[in-house]
C-alpha positions in Angstrom: 136.7 111.2 19.7 133.1 110.4 20.2 132.3 106.8 19.8 129.2 106.1 17.6 126.6 104.2 19.7 124.0 102.0 18.2 120.4 102.4 19.2 121.1 99.3 21.2 123.7 100.7 22.9 121.6 103.7 24.1 120.5 102.0 27.2 119.6 103.0 30.6 122.6 102.6 33.0 121.4 101.2 35.9 124.5 99.3 37.2 128.1 99.3 36.7 127.7 96.0 34.4 125.4 97.8 32.0 128.4 100.3 31.0 131.2 97.7 31.5 129.8 95.6 28.7 129.7 98.5 26.4 133.1 99.8 27.4 134.8 96.2 27.1 133.4 95.8 23.4 135.0 99.3 22.3 138.4 98.6 23.7 138.3 95.2 21.9 137.9 97.1 18.8 141.2 98.6 19.0 144.2 96.9 18.0 146.6 95.1 20.7 149.0 98.2 20.7 146.4 100.7 21.3 144.7 98.4 24.3 147.9 98.8 25.9 147.7 102.5 26.1 146.0 104.4 29.1 142.5 105.6 27.9 140.3 108.0 29.7 136.7 108.3 28.7 133.8 110.6 29.8 130.2 108.8 29.5 127.0 111.3 29.6 124.0 110.2 31.1 120.6 112.0 30.9 118.1 112.6 33.9 116.5 109.0 33.3 120.2 107.7 33.2 120.0 107.0 29.7 123.2 106.9 27.9 123.8 109.8 25.5 127.7 109.7 24.6 130.8 108.3 25.3 133.8 110.3 24.2 137.5 109.5 24.7 139.2 112.6 26.1 142.9 111.4 26.8 144.9 108.6 25.4 148.1 108.5 27.0 151.6 106.0 26.9 151.5 102.7 28.4 151.6 104.0 32.3 150.1 107.4 32.0 147.7 110.3 30.4 147.0 113.8 31.1 143.5 115.3 31.2 142.3 118.8 31.9 139.3 118.7 34.1 138.0 121.5 32.3 138.0 119.5 29.3 135.5 116.9 30.9 133.1 119.2 32.5 132.9 121.4 29.4 132.3 118.5 27.4 129.5 117.4 29.9 127.7 120.7 29.8 128.2 121.1 26.0 126.3 117.7 25.3 123.8 118.4 27.8 124.5 115.5 30.2 123.1 115.3 33.6 125.4 113.1 34.9 129.0 112.0 34.0 130.9 108.7 34.4 134.7 108.9 34.1 136.0 105.6 32.9 139.8 104.5 32.7 140.9 101.4 31.0 141.9 98.2 32.7 143.2 95.0 31.7 140.9 93.5 29.1 
């Protein structure tokens, strides 16, 4: 599931805090039940560290998820990202 990003959110990711704020907003959009489940996101950046995409690749139970590494890297290649950041949700 790809997340629609506004122009304001397609920023240069220079520090972890830059991405943290965006991911926090995304997770807070979900209902309380969904927030209690494990999420695994792939974030793609271009060669200038500009945010290209954020995509949820696994939504698990309350204590685990399964993700195939091929899914992660094929997604990054397909979307022409130079860098990827892997994000796992924590308590919000």
